[in-house]
DODOKE-595459 format. One line per field, with one value per residue: x, y, z of N, C-alpha, C, CB in turn. Coordinates in steps of 0.1 Angstrom, whole numbers. Glycine has a CB too. Example, Ala and Ser with C-alpha at 12.3 -4.5 7.8 and 13.67 -1.06 7.14 Angstrom:
// DODOKE-595459
n.c1	[132:128]
n.c2	[-57:-22]
n.c3	[78:71]
ca.c1	[123:137]
ca.c2	[-45:-11]
ca.c3	[78:71]
c.c1	[132:129]
c.c2	[-33:0]
c.c3	[78:79]
cb.c1	[113:141]
cb.c2	[-45:-6]
cb.c3	[90:57]
//
This chain:
// DODOKE-595459
n.c1	[7:6:22:2:-22:-20:-26:-52:-65:-66:-72:-101:-104:-103:-123:-148:-142:-150:-175:-191:-188:-193:-225:-241:-262:-255:-231:-225:-232:-216:-193:-203:-201:-175:-167:-178:-164:-139:-136:-147:-128:-105:-112:-106:-79:-72:-81:-67:-45:-47:-45:-22:-6:-14:-16:-33:-53:-72:-110:-122:-137:-157:-160:-154:-123:-116:-104:-79:-65:-48:-49:-37:-23:-34:-14:-7:-22:-40:-58:-83:-100:-137:-163:-182:-176:-146:-124:-109:-83:-70:-47:-48:-34:-54:-78:-102:-109:-121:-147:-177:-188:-165:-158:-157:-168:-176:-190:-187:-195:-170:-152:-141:-134:-122:-125:-114:-118:-99:-77:-57:-48:-44:-64:-75:-67:-77:-82:-93:-96:-109:-113:-109:-134:-171:-187:-211:-225:-246:-243:-221:-198:-180:-162:-151:-124:-99:-72:-77:-92:-123:-130:-154:-161:-191:-192:-201:-204:-197:-174:-134:-114:-82:-62:-66:-72:-75:-53:-34:-34:-28:-2:9:6:13:40:32:31:11:-17:-34:-43:-26:-32:-23:-19:-47:-79:-101:-89:-89:-112:-117:-104:-109:-138:-130:-123:-140:-154:-143:-144:-169:-199:-219:-246:-234:-210:-226:-243:-225:-211:-231:-233:-208:-208:-229:-216:-196:-209:-222:-197:-184:-208:-206:-182:-183:-204:-191]
n.c2	[-12:22:50:75:62:51:73:89:66:68:95:91:74:91:108:97:93:114:123:110:120:144:164:182:189:203:202:178:168:184:172:139:144:150:125:108:116:110:81:79:85:69:46:51:54:28:9:20:13:-16:-16:-6:-30:-55:-46:-36:-13:8:17:51:73:86:85:52:48:42:14:18:39:51:67:102:123:157:183:211:239:268:290:316:344:353:379:359:331:305:301:279:272:252:241:222:212:215:208:220:204:182:161:180:168:148:161:161:169:163:175:182:192:201:197:185:166:166:153:141:127:105:127:134:111:97:100:124:134:150:157:177:175:183:214:250:263:261:250:254:228:223:249:252:249:241:251:250:262:275:251:252:246:257:256:269:270:275:299:291:316:349:352:358:335:326:304:276:252:232:216:229:255:251:239:262:278:264:268:290:301:281:283:259:237:213:178:157:160:173:159:165:178:175:173:201:212:203:216:244:246:239:263:284:276:279:293:322:316:292:300:314:296:276:296:300:276:274:289:285:260:269:289:266:257:275:280:249:252:276:263:239]
n.c3	[-1:-8:7:5:-4:23:40:33:41:67:73:70:86:109:103:106:136:140:135:150:170:172:176:163:136:111:112:113:90:66:78:67:38:36:43:23:3:8:9:-17:-35:-21:-30:-60:-59:-53:-72:-90:-84:-86:-118:-122:-112:-127:-153:-168:-192:-169:-173:-174:-152:-164:-193:-210:-223:-257:-269:-282:-279:-249:-216:-205:-177:-170:-172:-179:-169:-158:-141:-130:-117:-110:-96:-98:-107:-111:-132:-152:-172:-194:-212:-245:-276:-306:-295:-303:-328:-323:-320:-299:-276:-269:-253:-219:-190:-149:-122:-86:-54:-44:-63:-96:-124:-156:-189:-216:-248:-269:-285:-306:-307:-282:-246:-225:-195:-161:-125:-101:-68:-35:-35:-26:-19:-17:-47:-74:-88:-107:-122:-131:-156:-195:-216:-252:-271:-291:-291:-264:-231:-213:-177:-160:-130:-111:-81:-49:-30:-31:-30:-29:-38:-26:-29:-50:-42:-13:-2:-11:-1:24:20:15:39:58:71:90:120:146:165:176:199:211:195:205:232:238:237:222:201:178:168:172:154:130:133:131:104:90:96:87:62:53:45:56:68:83:98:117:128:140:157:172:184:197:219:232:244:257:276:294:300:314:335:348:360:379:394:409]
ca.c1	[-1:16:19:-7:-36:-26:-29:-65:-76:-60:-80:-113:-105:-108:-132:-157:-146:-155:-187:-195:-186:-201:-239:-247:-266:-250:-217:-228:-237:-202:-187:-211:-197:-162:-164:-178:-152:-128:-139:-145:-105:-97:-116:-98:-65:-68:-88:-55:-30:-47:-50:-5:2:-19:-7:-42:-58:-89:-120:-121:-148:-169:-165:-145:-114:-114:-88:-66:-60:-46:-47:-28:-30:-34:-7:-5:-32:-44:-70:-83:-114:-144:-173:-191:-170:-132:-119:-99:-81:-66:-44:-51:-36:-57:-91:-113:-112:-124:-166:-175:-190:-156:-151:-170:-168:-186:-189:-194:-196:-157:-146:-144:-129:-125:-121:-114:-118:-93:-75:-44:-45:-48:-74:-67:-77:-77:-89:-90:-102:-106:-113:-112:-147:-180:-192:-230:-222:-254:-245:-211:-200:-168:-163:-139:-122:-86:-59:-79:-109:-124:-140:-162:-166:-196:-190:-215:-209:-189:-160:-123:-100:-68:-59:-75:-77:-69:-44:-23:-39:-21:9:17:4:18:52:28:26:-4:-25:-43:-40:-21:-42:-18:-24:-64:-79:-108:-79:-90:-128:-118:-96:-121:-148:-124:-118:-155:-163:-134:-148:-183:-212:-228:-253:-229:-205:-234:-242:-211:-203:-239:-232:-197:-210:-234:-205:-189:-216:-220:-184:-184:-214:-200:-168:-189:-211:-178]
ca.c2	[1:31:63:83:58:51:86:88:53:73:107:84:69:103:118:86:94:128:122:98:132:159:160:195:182:212:199:160:169:182:154:131:144:142:107:100:123:101:69:75:90:56:34:54:48:11:6:28:2:-27:-18:-8:-38:-61:-38:-38:-2:13:27:69:74:92:76:43:47:31:1:17:47:55:78:111:133:168:191:222:242:278:295:332:341:370:374:344:322:304:301:271:272:241:238:210:214:211:202:224:199:168:160:185:155:140:171:161:174:158:185:179:203:206:186:184:160:164:136:146:115:104:139:132:94:99:105:132:134:164:154:185:174:193:231:254:266:247:250:251:221:224:262:248:240:239:254:246:270:271:245:254:243:270:253:273:265:288:298:292:325:352:357:356:326:329:292:266:237:231:212:238:268:235:240:274:281:251:274:297:296:276:285:252:231:198:168:144:164:177:145:170:190:170:178:213:219:198:224:255:243:241:276:294:279:280:303:331:307:280:310:318:281:276:307:297:266:276:299:281:251:279:290:254:249:286:275:243:262:282:255:235]
ca.c3	[-1:-7:16:-1:0:40:46:26:51:84:74:68:99:119:101:115:144:147:131:158:187:167:179:157:125:99:109:108:71:65:79:62:29:37:45:5:-7:9:7:-33:-37:-18:-41:-73:-58:-51:-90:-106:-83:-95:-128:-126:-113:-136:-167:-178:-191:-170:-182:-172:-143:-172:-204:-212:-231:-268:-268:-292:-269:-237:-214:-193:-169:-179:-162:-181:-169:-152:-131:-125:-111:-112:-88:-97:-109:-109:-143:-153:-186:-200:-225:-249:-285:-313:-287:-311:-336:-323:-311:-285:-271:-272:-242:-208:-173:-139:-113:-75:-50:-40:-69:-110:-135:-171:-199:-235:-255:-285:-289:-312:-297:-266:-241:-214:-183:-150:-117:-89:-56:-23:-39:-15:-11:-28:-64:-76:-103:-120:-125:-138:-175:-198:-230:-258:-277:-301:-281:-249:-228:-204:-171:-152:-118:-102:-70:-43:-23:-45:-21:-32:-33:-24:-35:-57:-37:3:-3:-17:12:34:16:13:46:64:81:97:138:150:177:178:206:211:193:213:247:238:226:216:194:163:163:168:139:119:131:129:91:88:100:77:45:56:43:66:81:89:108:125:135:149:167:183:193:207:229:243:250:270:288:295:306:323:347:355:365:390:402:410]
c.c1	[9:13:9:-21:-36:-28:-44:-70:-70:-70:-94:-116:-113:-119:-144:-159:-150:-171:-197:-195:-196:-218:-251:-252:-259:-236:-215:-228:-223:-191:-190:-201:-183:-158:-166:-171:-142:-126:-142:-130:-101:-95:-112:-88:-63:-73:-69:-44:-32:-42:-33:-3:-1:-17:-17:-47:-71:-96:-117:-135:-159:-175:-154:-137:-113:-95:-77:-62:-50:-48:-38:-32:-28:-26:-5:-23:-32:-55:-69:-98:-122:-151:-177:-184:-153:-128:-106:-95:-68:-63:-43:-47:-41:-76:-102:-116:-120:-144:-167:-176:-178:-151:-164:-163:-176:-181:-191:-194:-180:-150:-146:-134:-136:-120:-123:-105:-110:-86:-60:-38:-47:-60:-64:-74:-75:-85:-85:-103:-101:-104:-115:-122:-160:-184:-206:-221:-231:-250:-228:-206:-186:-178:-151:-135:-104:-77:-65:-92:-107:-136:-142:-164:-175:-197:-205:-218:-198:-180:-147:-116:-89:-60:-72:-77:-74:-58:-31:-25:-27:-5:20:16:10:35:45:26:11:-5:-31:-39:-37:-25:-35:-19:-38:-65:-93:-102:-83:-101:-123:-111:-105:-135:-141:-123:-131:-164:-156:-141:-166:-190:-215:-234:-250:-217:-215:-245:-234:-211:-218:-238:-217:-199:-217:-225:-198:-196:-216:-208:-183:-196:-210:-186:-172:-197:-198:-173]
c.c2	[11:43:70:80:55:60:89:79:67:86:104:80:80:107:108:88:105:127:112:111:138:154:178:191:188:204:183:160:169:171:143:133:142:133:103:99:114:88:66:75:77:44:37:49:34:6:6:21:-7:-28:-17:-20:-53:-54:-37:-21:-2:20:43:63:82:82:65:45:37:26:6:27:49:68:89:118:147:180:206:235:257:286:316:329:358:367:360:331:318:301:291:269:259:236:224:213:211:202:209:211:185:174:168:176:148:144:169:164:170:169:183:191:209:200:186:178:164:154:144:133:116:116:134:120:89:104:115:133:144:161:166:181:187:209:236:260:257:257:251:242:224:238:262:243:242:250:253:259:267:266:252:251:250:262:263:266:273:283:302:306:333:362:350:345:330:314:288:257:241:228:228:251:261:242:251:279:271:254:288:295:295:281:275:245:221:185:157:152:167:165:152:183:184:178:193:219:211:215:241:255:246:254:287:292:278:297:312:324:297:286:309:304:275:284:303:286:266:285:294:267:257:283:280:252:259:280:264:242:265:272:245:241]
c.c3	[-2:4:12:3:18:41:46:42:70:83:77:80:110:115:109:126:150:143:138:176:180:167:168:138:111:100:108:93:65:63:70:50:28:38:35:1:-4:5:-14:-36:-34:-28:-56:-70:-60:-65:-97:-99:-87:-109:-138:-120:-120:-154:-175:-177:-179:-170:-171:-163:-153:-181:-202:-224:-245:-266:-274:-286:-256:-232:-203:-190:-178:-170:-166:-180:-165:-152:-128:-120:-115:-99:-84:-101:-108:-122:-146:-169:-186:-212:-234:-271:-297:-309:-297:-323:-339:-319:-299:-271:-264:-252:-229:-195:-162:-129:-99:-67:-43:-51:-84:-115:-149:-175:-208:-240:-269:-292:-290:-306:-289:-260:-229:-201:-170:-143:-107:-81:-44:-26:-28:-12:-22:-40:-62:-88:-108:-128:-131:-152:-182:-214:-241:-268:-283:-290:-266:-244:-217:-199:-162:-143:-111:-92:-60:-33:-33:-35:-27:-29:-36:-28:-44:-51:-17:3:-8:-9:21:35:17:28:57:79:93:111:137:161:180:188:199:207:209:229:253:227:219:205:180:159:160:156:131:115:125:110:83:84:91:61:47:50:59:81:86:98:120:133:147:159:181:192:205:218:236:248:260:279:296:307:318:335:357:363:385:400:409:420]
cb.c1	[-11:18:30:-6:-40:-19:-20:-64:-64:-38:-80:-113:-91:-98:-134:-153:-141:-147:-186:-178:-167:-195:-240:-232:-282:-249:-208:-244:-246:-201:-193:-228:-201:-157:-171:-182:-146:-126:-153:-152:-93:-101:-134:-94:-60:-77:-103:-51:-22:-57:-63:6:5:-33:6:-53:-63:-94:-143:-123:-143:-163:-166:-152:-106:-119:-91:-67:-66:-36:-56:-17:-23:-50:7:2:-39:-37:-66:-80:-112:-158:-181:-205:-175:-127:-118:-103:-76:-72:-36:-69:-33:-43:-92:-109:-104:-111:-170:-184:-195:-144:-148:-179:-171:-186:-196:-188:-207:-151:-152:-147:-130:-122:-131:-103:-132:-104:-81:-35:-38:-39:-85:-65:-77:-79:-88:-89:-96:-91:-123:-106:-148:-199:-188:-248:-221:-269:-251:-209:-214:-159:-168:-141:-127:-78:-39:-76:-117:-127:-139:-171:-157:-209:-177:-218:-208:-200:-160:-118:-98:-65:-54:-71:-63:-75:-47:-25:-61:-20:6:12:-7:23:67:19:29:-8:-33:-47:-47:-21:-41:1:-17:-70:-81:-115:-59:-94:-143:-115:-75:-131:-156:-108:-111:-160:-162:-115:-139:-183:-229:-242:-264:-224:-204:-242:-239:-199:-202:-250:-233:-185:-214:-250:-195:-182:-228:-218:-168:-188:-225:-201:-169:-197:-224:-172]
cb.c2	[4:36:73:83:43:49:98:78:22:77:115:73:65:115:122:74:89:143:120:81:144:165:159:211:184:233:206:152:187:185:147:134:153:143:98:103:139:100:68:85:103:51:32:67:50:1:27:52:-1:-31:-6:4:-38:-61:-46:-52:1:11:18:85:82:105:83:31:46:38:-16:18:50:53:79:117:133:172:184:218:234:284:285:347:336:375:380:344:322:296:314:260:290:235:243:206:216:205:208:240:201:156:143:195:148:145:191:146:188:140:193:167:202:202:175:194:145:174:118:165:110:101:151:142:89:107:93:148:121:179:139:203:160:188:238:259:286:237:235:268:206:224:274:242:251:218:266:231:281:284:253:267:228:286:241:276:262:296:306:276:324:361:351:364:313:336:281:262:221:222:198:239:266:214:238:284:285:240:281:300:311:260:294:245:231:196:159:137:175:195:123:173:190:153:176:219:215:181:223:256:227:237:281:289:264:276:291:336:303:268:325:329:272:280:333:298:252:280:311:279:246:291:293:249:249:301:271:237:283:292:246:236]
cb.c3	[11:-20:18:-14:-9:52:38:7:50:86:62:59:104:120:83:116:148:140:119:155:192:147:204:159:124:103:120:113:64:72:92:60:25:44:55:-6:-5:19:18:-42:-23:-6:-40:-77:-46:-34:-101:-108:-72:-96:-131:-120:-101:-130:-175:-175:-206:-165:-183:-191:-128:-180:-219:-211:-222:-286:-277:-309:-266:-235:-213:-194:-153:-184:-158:-196:-162:-154:-112:-140:-90:-130:-92:-107:-119:-98:-146:-146:-191:-196:-225:-241:-286:-318:-267:-319:-339:-310:-304:-284:-282:-290:-249:-207:-171:-134:-117:-69:-41:-26:-64:-118:-132:-181:-199:-241:-257:-296:-279:-309:-295:-261:-236:-219:-177:-155:-115:-92:-52:-18:-49:-11:-11:-19:-75:-83:-105:-116:-110:-131:-190:-198:-231:-266:-268:-312:-286:-246:-225:-210:-166:-157:-111:-104:-68:-34:-5:-63:-2:-30:-38:-8:-23:-68:-46:13:-12:-34:22:23:5:2:45:47:67:92:152:150:178:169:213:220:174:206:249:232:235:225:197:161:177:178:134:130:145:138:88:100:119:76:31:76:38:56:80:77:101:117:127:142:158:180:182:201:227:241:239:266:286:281:295:315:342:349:352:384:391:400]
//
């Protein structure tokens, strides 16, 4: 088992543990979505490992590739944003010459997968998971231009994205000092870190809900100290 898959499984176990501890409905919903995403990513990685070990070409999650072609990962892209959209510019030479139906994108609230079928004798795929903030899948789309696929991610809220994904944010901010409690010393630290992440990424309604929950928790704690 590779280290990335092992880390994903550890993340999944911790999310399950946090889900068991969570009592707020909205927090439970967010953790449930995260659990499903992790389970899907683990399944995809396991399928990829099986394909590599047997040297058999596996089908795409969107459209099975033709037997005469193979799939390559897309690495050449850039992104920009407006108030309402995050715009992904994927460079693929000659993409305007293939049937429009060969360019497919599947969206979820926090990810998208692009699959381009039979371009210059190859299939091309790109998957971006853990987007920095939620998008609206039904209002997201793609456009094919000269040598470029433009993927339009509709923002759920009109706020600025400093990064494209959570992974990018964590990587670039990992050297910043942290005031979070040590999970080894505080058993509730893991849950608090997840709740902080949910708060930072949530909309106004989510923040009001968490603020109310924290205030009630603090009030109960202070009352308990006074009674003692």
